[in-house]
C-alpha positions in Angstrom: 10.1 -29.0 5.2 11.7 -26.1 7.0 15.3 -25.0 7.0 17.4 -26.0 9.9 20.9 -26.8 11.1 22.7 -29.3 8.9 26.0 -30.9 9.8 27.7 -31.6 6.4 30.2 -34.0 7.9 27.3 -36.3 8.8 26.0 -36.1 5.3 29.4 -37.0 3.8 29.5 -40.1 6.1 26.1 -41.0 4.8 27.2 -40.9 1.1 30.4 -42.7 1.8 28.5 -45.5 3.5 26.0 -45.6 0.6 28.9 -45.8 -1.9 30.5 -48.6 0.2 27.2 -50.5 0.1 26.9 -50.0 -3.7 30.5 -51.4 -4.0 29.4 -54.5 -2.1 26.4 -54.9 -4.4 28.6 -54.5 -7.5 27.0 -51.2 -8.5 30.2 -49.3 -8.2 33.7 -50.7 -8.9 35.6 -51.8 -5.9 38.5 -49.4 -6.8 36.4 -46.3 -6.1 37.8 -44.0 -3.4 36.0 -41.1 -1.7 38.4 -38.8 0.1 37.1 -36.1 2.3 39.0 -33.3 4.0 37.6 -30.7 6.4 39.5 -27.5 7.2 36.8 -27.1 9.8 34.4 -29.9 10.7 32.3 -27.8 13.1 30.5 -25.9 10.4 26.8 -26.0 10.7 24.8 -24.9 7.7 21.4 -23.3 7.8 19.6 -25.1 5.0 16.9 -27.5 3.9 18.4 -30.9 4.7 16.4 -32.7 2.1 17.5 -30.2 -0.6 21.1 -30.6 0.3 20.8 -34.4 0.3 19.2 -34.3 -3.2 21.9 -31.9 -4.4 24.9 -33.8 -3.1 23.4 -37.2 -4.1 23.2 -36.0 -7.7 26.7 -34.6 -7.6 28.1 -37.9 -6.1 26.1 -40.0 -8.6 27.3 -37.9 -11.5 30.9 -38.2 -10.3 30.8 -41.9 -9.9 29.0 -42.4 -13.3 31.6 -40.1 -15.0 34.3 -42.5 -13.9 32.6 -45.8 -14.8 34.8 -46.5 -17.8 38.1 -45.7 -16.1 40.3 -48.7 -15.2 42.0 -46.9 -12.2 42.3 -43.6 -10.5 38.6 -43.4 -9.6 38.3 -40.9 -6.9 35.8 -38.4 -5.6 37.3 -35.6 -3.4 35.3 -33.5 -1.0 36.8 -30.4 0.6 34.8 -28.4 3.1 36.1 -25.0 4.4 34.7 -21.8 5.8 34.5 -18.8 3.5 33.0 -15.8 5.2 29.5 -16.7 6.3 29.4 -19.8 4.0 30.5 -23.3 4.0 32.4 -23.8 0.8 32.0 -27.4 -0.4 34.1 -28.6 -3.4 33.4 -31.9 -5.0 35.6 -33.2 -7.7 36.2 -36.4 -9.6 38.9 -37.9 -11.7 36.6 -38.5 -14.6 37.1 -37.3 -18.2 35.8 -33.8 -17.5 32.9 -32.0 -19.3 32.9 -30.4 -22.7 32.9 -26.5 -22.7 29.3 -26.7 -24.1 28.2 -29.0 -21.3 29.7 -26.6 -18.8 27.9 -23.6 -20.3 24.5 -25.4 -20.3 24.9 -27.5 -17.1 22.5 -25.5 -15.0 20.3 -24.1 -17.8 18.8 -27.0 -19.7 18.4 -30.7 -19.3 21.7 -32.1 -20.5 22.9 -35.7 -20.6 25.6 -37.7 -22.1 24.4 -41.0 -20.5 22.3 -43.5 -22.4 18.8 -43.3 -20.9 19.7 -40.2 -18.8 17.1 -37.5 -18.3 19.6 -34.7 -17.9 17.8 -33.1 -15.0 20.3 -34.0 -12.3 22.3 -30.7 -12.4 19.0 -28.7 -12.6 18.0 -30.5 -9.3 21.4 -29.6 -7.8 21.1 -25.9 -8.7 17.5 -25.6 -7.5 18.2 -27.5 -4.3 21.3 -25.4 -3.4 19.6 -22.1 -4.3 16.5 -23.1 -2.3 18.8 -23.2 0.8 20.2 -19.8 0.0 23.4 -21.0 -1.6 25.2 -21.0 -4.9 26.7 -23.7 -7.1 29.2 -23.4 -10.0 31.5 -25.5 -12.0 34.8 -24.2 -10.9 36.7 -26.1 -13.6 36.4 -28.9 -15.9 39.3 -30.2 -17.9 40.6 -33.5 -18.9 40.5 -35.9 -15.9 38.8 -33.5 -13.4 35.6 -31.7 -12.9 35.1 -29.5 -9.8 31.8 -28.3 -8.5 31.8 -25.7 -5.8 28.7 -25.0 -3.6 28.5 -22.3 -1.0 25.8 -22.8 1.7 25.0 -20.2 4.4 26.3 -21.0 7.8 24.3 -20.9 11.0 24.9 -17.5 12.6 24.3 -16.9 16.3 
């Protein structure tokens, strides 16, 4: 696998379609909403496509699972904008948020709050984003919202 040009808007469409398919199969509640907003949709990242797919799959999966017990207001928001030579991708959910301890350890150790979970999802996210030359952080986590922000290098001519 070699790094190449990755169009994030295409990847978001892929995850939105997968979520819609999961809704039809009953794996995700029908009240789930994925809302995406691009300040620029012409951003091409230079990254390992498979790594970004792994990273964002895990972030989407975690967001959806975090909201499984909510009766309403289940929403994943994706915001993409340019910041210098990076695509800044923010993914947030309307779940219950993470504890301060979980935030501190999120990218350091296997951590799970899910029955049967392995706790390696966020480690995969971190390694996958960094493998493409990017960074990932938890910008905030409070009651009813967790926001992950990834910065991925853009293609420069």
